[in-house]
Residue, then its C-alpha position, 0 to 999 in steps of 0.5 A: m687121298i694121297p700118302k703123307d709120307p714122302v717115300m710112299l707119296l713118291s711111289y703113289v705119284n710115279t705109279q699114277l704117272r706111269n699108268s694113268y697120266t700123261s703129265l703131273s699137271s693132268m693127274c693133279e688137275d684130275k685129282g684136285l691136288n696142287p703140283e707145287e706141294i707134291k714137288i716141294k714134299l718130293a724135293g725134301i727127299d731129293y726127287q725132281y719131276d722130270r717132264t720128259r720121263n713123266q716121273f720123279v727121279 
């Protein structure tokens, strides 16, 4: 289960991307998540996925 709070979600996702995955899509595929839902939720706190950095900034 992933955090519902956007700030906690940001921390969780960026940690997962940094430590275990080479892309958002690979993380979402592995965990059965919808990448668009994550992007929308984090856009609500002004964070966008940066593919070259492999993190939300």
